[in-house]
C-alpha positions as CSV (number, residue, x, y, z in Angstrom):
1,M,4.2,4.1,-23.5
2,N,3.3,7.9,-22.8
3,R,6.3,8.2,-20.1
4,H,8.9,6.7,-22.9
5,L,7.2,8.9,-25.3
6,V,7.6,12.1,-23.3
7,S,11.2,11.3,-22.7
8,V,12.1,10.4,-26.4
9,L,10.4,14.1,-27.4
10,A,12.3,15.7,-24.8
11,L,15.8,14.2,-25.5
12,T,14.9,14.6,-29.2
13,L,14.4,18.5,-28.7
14,V,17.2,18.9,-26.5
15,V,19.5,17.5,-29.4
16,A,17.5,19.6,-32.2
17,A,19.2,21.7,-34.6
18,L,20.3,24.3,-31.9
19,P,23.4,24.0,-30.4
20,A,23.1,22.7,-26.8
21,S,23.7,26.2,-25.2
22,A,21.4,28.2,-27.5
23,Q,18.6,25.2,-26.7
24,D,19.1,25.4,-23.2
25,A,19.0,29.4,-23.2
26,R,15.8,29.1,-25.1
27,V,14.2,26.6,-22.8
28,E,15.2,29.2,-20.1
29,A,13.6,32.1,-21.8
30,A,10.5,30.3,-22.5
31,R,10.3,29.3,-18.7
32,K,10.3,33.0,-17.9
33,E,7.6,33.5,-20.1
34,G,5.6,30.7,-18.7
35,K,3.4,29.9,-21.4
36,V,2.5,29.5,-25.1
37,V,-1.2,30.4,-26.3
38,W,-2.3,28.3,-29.3
39,Y,-5.4,29.2,-31.4
40,T,-5.9,26.0,-33.1
41,S,-8.7,24.2,-35.3
42,L,-7.4,21.0,-34.5
43,A,-9.9,18.7,-32.9
44,L,-9.9,19.4,-29.2
45,S,-9.0,15.9,-28.2
46,S,-5.9,16.2,-30.7
47,S,-5.0,19.6,-29.7
48,E,-5.2,18.5,-25.6
49,K,-2.8,15.6,-26.3
50,V,-0.1,17.8,-28.1
51,A,-0.4,20.3,-25.4
52,K,0.0,17.5,-22.7
53,L,3.2,16.1,-24.1
54,F,4.9,19.7,-24.8
55,E,4.2,20.6,-21.1
56,A,5.5,17.1,-19.9
57,A,8.6,17.9,-22.3
58,Y,9.3,21.3,-21.0
59,P,7.7,21.6,-17.1
60,G,7.1,25.2,-16.6
61,V,5.9,26.2,-19.9
62,G,2.3,25.7,-20.1
63,V,0.2,25.6,-23.3
64,E,-3.0,27.5,-23.3
65,V,-5.2,25.8,-26.1
66,H,-7.8,27.9,-27.6
67,R,-9.9,25.4,-30.2
68,T,-12.5,26.7,-32.6
69,G,-13.3,26.7,-36.1
70,S,-10.6,28.2,-38.8
71,Q,-12.8,31.0,-39.8
72,R,-13.5,32.0,-36.1
73,I,-9.8,31.8,-35.3
74,L,-8.9,34.4,-38.4
75,Q,-11.8,36.7,-37.0
76,R,-10.6,36.5,-33.7
77,V,-6.9,37.6,-34.6
78,M,-8.0,40.4,-36.8
79,Q,-10.2,41.7,-34.3
80,E,-7.5,41.7,-31.4
81,L,-5.4,43.3,-34.0
82,Q,-7.6,46.2,-34.5
83,A,-7.7,46.5,-30.8
84,N,-4.1,46.3,-30.6
85,L,-4.1,43.4,-28.3
86,K,-1.5,40.9,-28.4
87,L,-2.6,37.9,-27.2
88,V,-1.7,35.0,-29.4
89,D,1.6,33.3,-29.9
90,V,1.0,30.1,-32.4
91,I,-2.0,30.4,-34.9
92,H,-3.0,27.2,-36.6
93,T,-5.9,26.9,-39.0
94,S,-7.0,24.7,-41.8
95,D,-7.8,27.4,-44.3
96,A,-4.2,28.0,-46.2
97,G,-5.8,31.1,-47.4
98,H,-5.8,33.0,-43.8
99,F,-2.1,33.0,-44.0
100,V,-1.6,34.4,-47.2
101,L,-4.0,37.2,-45.8
102,L,-2.2,37.4,-42.4
103,K,1.4,37.6,-44.3
104,D,0.5,40.2,-46.6
105,K,-0.7,41.8,-43.4
106,K,2.8,41.5,-41.9
107,L,1.1,39.6,-38.9
108,L,3.3,36.7,-39.1
109,L,7.0,36.0,-37.6
110,K,9.2,34.7,-40.3
111,Y,10.4,31.6,-38.5
112,T,11.3,28.4,-39.7
113,P,11.2,25.3,-37.4
114,A,14.0,22.7,-37.5
115,G,13.7,19.9,-39.9
116,V,11.0,21.2,-42.1
117,D,13.5,21.6,-45.0
118,V,12.7,18.0,-46.4
119,F,8.9,18.5,-46.4
120,P,7.2,18.5,-49.6
121,P,6.7,22.0,-51.4
122,G,2.7,22.1,-50.5
123,F,3.7,21.9,-46.9
124,K,6.1,25.1,-47.1
125,D,5.6,28.9,-47.7
126,R,8.0,30.1,-50.2
127,D,8.9,33.0,-48.1
128,G,9.2,30.9,-44.9
129,Y,6.5,32.3,-42.8
130,Y,4.3,29.3,-42.2
131,Y,4.2,25.3,-42.7
132,G,1.8,22.8,-43.0
133,L,1.4,21.0,-39.7
134,R,-0.5,18.5,-40.6
135,A,-3.1,17.3,-43.4
136,T,-6.2,15.6,-43.7
137,V,-8.4,14.7,-46.9
138,N,-12.3,15.3,-47.2
139,V,-14.3,11.9,-47.6
140,I,-17.8,10.7,-47.8
141,A,-18.5,8.5,-44.7
142,Y,-21.7,6.6,-43.5
143,N,-23.4,4.4,-40.6
144,S,-22.7,0.9,-41.5
145,K,-25.8,-0.3,-39.1
146,I,-28.1,1.9,-41.1
147,I,-26.5,1.8,-44.7
148,S,-25.2,-1.6,-46.2
149,A,-21.8,-1.2,-48.3
150,A,-23.9,-2.3,-51.5
151,E,-26.1,0.8,-50.8
152,A,-23.4,3.1,-49.6
153,P,-22.1,6.3,-52.0
154,R,-19.2,6.1,-53.5
155,T,-18.8,9.3,-55.5
156,W,-19.4,12.7,-54.7
157,K,-22.0,12.7,-57.5
158,D,-23.9,9.5,-56.0
159,L,-24.7,12.1,-53.1
160,L,-26.9,14.1,-55.3
161,D,-29.4,11.0,-55.9
162,P,-33.3,12.2,-54.4
163,K,-32.9,9.0,-52.4
164,W,-30.8,10.5,-50.0
165,K,-33.3,13.5,-49.3
166,G,-33.1,14.3,-45.6
167,R,-30.5,11.5,-44.7
168,L,-27.2,13.7,-45.4
169,V,-25.0,16.2,-43.2
170,T,-22.5,18.8,-44.1
171,A,-20.2,20.9,-42.5
172,H,-20.0,24.7,-42.9
173,P,-17.2,26.5,-45.1
174,G,-18.2,29.8,-42.9
175,Y,-16.8,27.8,-39.9
176,S,-14.5,25.4,-41.4
177,G,-11.1,25.7,-43.4
178,V,-11.1,22.3,-43.8
179,I,-14.8,22.6,-45.7
180,A,-14.0,26.1,-47.6
181,T,-11.2,23.8,-49.1
182,H,-13.7,20.8,-50.1
183,V,-16.0,23.5,-51.4
184,L,-13.6,25.0,-53.8
185,A,-12.1,21.6,-54.7
186,L,-15.2,20.7,-55.8
187,V,-16.3,23.5,-57.8
188,H,-13.2,22.9,-59.8
189,L,-14.4,19.4,-60.6
190,Y,-17.9,19.9,-61.1
191,G,-18.8,23.5,-60.7
192,W,-21.3,25.6,-58.4
193,D,-23.9,23.3,-60.1
194,Y,-22.9,20.5,-57.8
195,W,-23.8,22.4,-54.8
196,K,-26.8,23.7,-55.8
197,Q,-28.0,20.2,-56.9
198,L,-27.0,19.0,-53.7
199,A,-28.7,21.3,-51.6
200,Q,-31.6,19.7,-53.1
201,N,-31.4,16.9,-50.9
202,R,-31.9,19.1,-47.8
203,L,-29.1,18.4,-45.7
204,M,-28.5,18.9,-41.8
205,L,-25.9,21.7,-41.3
206,V,-23.2,21.8,-38.8
207,Q,-20.3,23.8,-38.2
208,S,-16.9,22.2,-38.0
209,A,-15.6,19.4,-40.1
210,V,-15.0,17.3,-36.9
211,D,-19.1,17.3,-36.5
212,P,-20.1,15.1,-38.9
213,S,-18.5,12.1,-37.6
214,G,-20.4,12.3,-34.5
215,V,-23.7,12.8,-36.3
216,V,-23.2,9.6,-38.5
217,A,-22.1,7.7,-35.7
218,S,-25.4,8.4,-33.5
219,G,-27.4,7.7,-36.9
220,E,-29.2,11.2,-36.7
221,R,-27.9,11.5,-40.4
222,P,-26.9,8.2,-41.7
223,V,-24.3,10.0,-44.5
224,A,-22.1,12.6,-44.1
225,V,-21.0,14.5,-47.4
226,N,-17.9,15.9,-46.2
227,G,-15.5,15.9,-43.1
228,G,-11.7,15.3,-42.2
229,D,-11.1,11.8,-42.5
230,Y,-9.3,11.6,-39.4
231,T,-12.4,12.6,-37.4
232,F,-14.2,9.3,-39.1
233,Y,-11.0,7.1,-38.4
234,Q,-10.8,8.3,-34.8
235,T,-15.0,7.6,-34.7
236,K,-14.7,4.3,-36.1
237,K,-11.6,3.4,-33.8
238,K,-13.8,4.0,-31.1
239,G,-16.2,1.4,-32.1
240,N,-18.6,3.7,-33.7
241,P,-20.1,2.0,-36.9
242,V,-18.8,4.3,-39.1
243,E,-17.3,3.6,-42.6
244,I,-15.2,5.9,-44.7
245,V,-15.4,6.0,-48.7
246,Y,-12.4,7.8,-50.6
247,P,-14.0,8.7,-53.8
248,K,-11.9,7.3,-57.1
249,E,-12.4,10.7,-58.9
250,G,-10.5,12.6,-56.3
251,V,-10.3,13.5,-52.4
252,P,-9.6,17.2,-51.5
253,L,-6.3,17.7,-49.8
254,V,-6.3,20.2,-46.9
255,I,-3.0,21.1,-45.5
256,S,-3.2,23.1,-42.3
257,P,-0.4,25.8,-41.6
258,S,0.8,27.1,-38.4
259,A,2.7,30.2,-37.9
260,I,3.9,32.7,-35.1
261,A,2.2,35.6,-34.8
262,A,4.3,38.8,-35.5
263,G,3.4,40.3,-32.0
264,A,3.5,36.8,-29.8
265,P,3.6,37.8,-26.2
266,H,5.7,34.9,-25.6
267,P,8.2,34.3,-28.6
268,N,10.6,32.1,-27.2
269,A,8.0,29.6,-26.0
270,A,6.1,30.3,-29.3
271,K,9.4,29.0,-31.1
272,L,10.1,26.2,-28.7
273,F,6.4,24.8,-29.3
274,T,6.4,25.6,-32.9
275,D,10.0,23.0,-33.2
276,F,8.2,20.3,-31.0
277,T,5.0,20.4,-33.1
278,F,7.2,19.8,-36.1
279,S,9.5,17.1,-34.8
280,K,9.2,13.7,-36.1
281,E,8.0,12.3,-33.0
282,V,5.2,14.5,-32.6
283,Q,4.6,14.3,-36.2
284,Q,4.2,10.3,-35.7
285,V,2.0,10.9,-32.9
286,L,-0.3,12.6,-35.2
287,A,-0.3,10.0,-37.6
288,D,-0.3,7.4,-35.1
289,T,-3.0,8.1,-32.6
290,E,-4.9,10.9,-34.5
291,G,-5.4,9.5,-38.0
292,L,-3.7,12.4,-39.5
293,Y,-1.4,12.7,-42.4
294,T,1.7,15.2,-42.4
295,G,4.8,16.5,-44.3
296,H,7.4,14.8,-42.6
297,P,8.9,12.0,-45.2
298,E,9.8,10.0,-42.3
299,V,6.5,9.4,-40.6
300,T,4.7,6.1,-41.2
301,Y,1.1,5.3,-41.2
302,P,-1.4,3.1,-39.3
303,T,-1.9,-0.1,-42.0
304,D,-5.8,0.4,-41.9
305,K,-5.4,3.8,-43.6
306,P,-4.2,4.6,-47.3
307,K,-1.0,6.3,-48.1
308,L,-1.4,9.8,-49.6
309,G,0.2,8.2,-52.4
310,D,-2.5,5.7,-53.0
311,L,-5.1,8.4,-53.6
312,R,-6.2,10.9,-56.2
313,L,-5.5,14.3,-54.4
314,L,-7.4,17.4,-55.4
315,P,-5.1,19.9,-53.7
316,A,-6.0,24.0,-53.2
317,D,-4.0,27.1,-53.9
318,P,-3.7,29.0,-50.8
319,D,-3.9,32.2,-53.0
320,E,-7.3,31.0,-54.6
321,L,-8.6,29.9,-51.2
322,E,-8.0,33.6,-49.8
323,K,-9.1,35.4,-53.2
324,R,-12.3,33.3,-53.4
325,N,-13.1,33.0,-49.4
326,E,-16.2,35.3,-49.4
327,E,-17.6,33.8,-52.7
328,I,-17.3,30.5,-51.2
329,K,-19.1,31.3,-48.0
330,K,-22.0,33.3,-49.9
331,R,-22.7,30.9,-52.4
332,F,-23.2,28.3,-50.1
333,V,-25.4,30.1,-47.8
334,E,-27.4,31.2,-50.9
335,F,-27.8,27.1,-51.6
336,F,-28.2,25.8,-48.2
337,G,-29.9,29.0,-46.9
338,A,-27.8,29.4,-43.5
């Protein structure tokens, strides 16, 4: 299966949009560069899977994966820039506002991956600097060994019930772009008062949007008030007692962009890697094995996941995310104390 998939991926990319001779020249140039450096907020297991597929398709071009939270990636990129260090090739976070900022500061290379013209508008920067690599929705999840389906919270406001005091976990918008987007979406629905009330239930605080799934699976806190649905989906697939709730009043949609750094030290490898990650085959892998949504119209989804069209989506405006980033982090700390 894996070997077959890799050969399909390699074949697909050799016959990609570029003429064969240009594609061969790019592969040769990427091999001379030797590697691509990828800063990503995609869960480590998922990002390593993408890296291995690329390395198998393009022997001689390694992928150096640096996985951390979205806010730390931005911080790192800005610090490196101030020190005049050009270390990163491809930047991928879950806070679309970061890409508004990076584009404004002229830190992104204008590059359009092959095939993205068919992606929906929400997955494309109108100026061609960044594109949505993947998407997730934020959900509620619970441990089915501890909480019955009848008792489980079904709406965002159900989480405000005092019976959940000391039993909830949340990830942090100061670390995670997925959660910054989530916080803003619920502020649009209910105002800051929602978060102030929720904080009364003394939540356990974790960092990444990946973290609540492990906390719920272990039963340390039986209910997660947020987290990317793909992380709960993967945890459940491994046999853990985790159930996912998609609240009817809407689920925050988090589109996670990818872009090439303006000063990329390995520009040919960066372009090759970007084309690879946006190919239908890799986008299908993200849907099949990782439980993610994508912008590729030909990708099909596992039958045990709802289609995006079946959900009421609460999208975020990247410009607003960028403008309100500090406010989101500050108010969250004010209510939750950390």
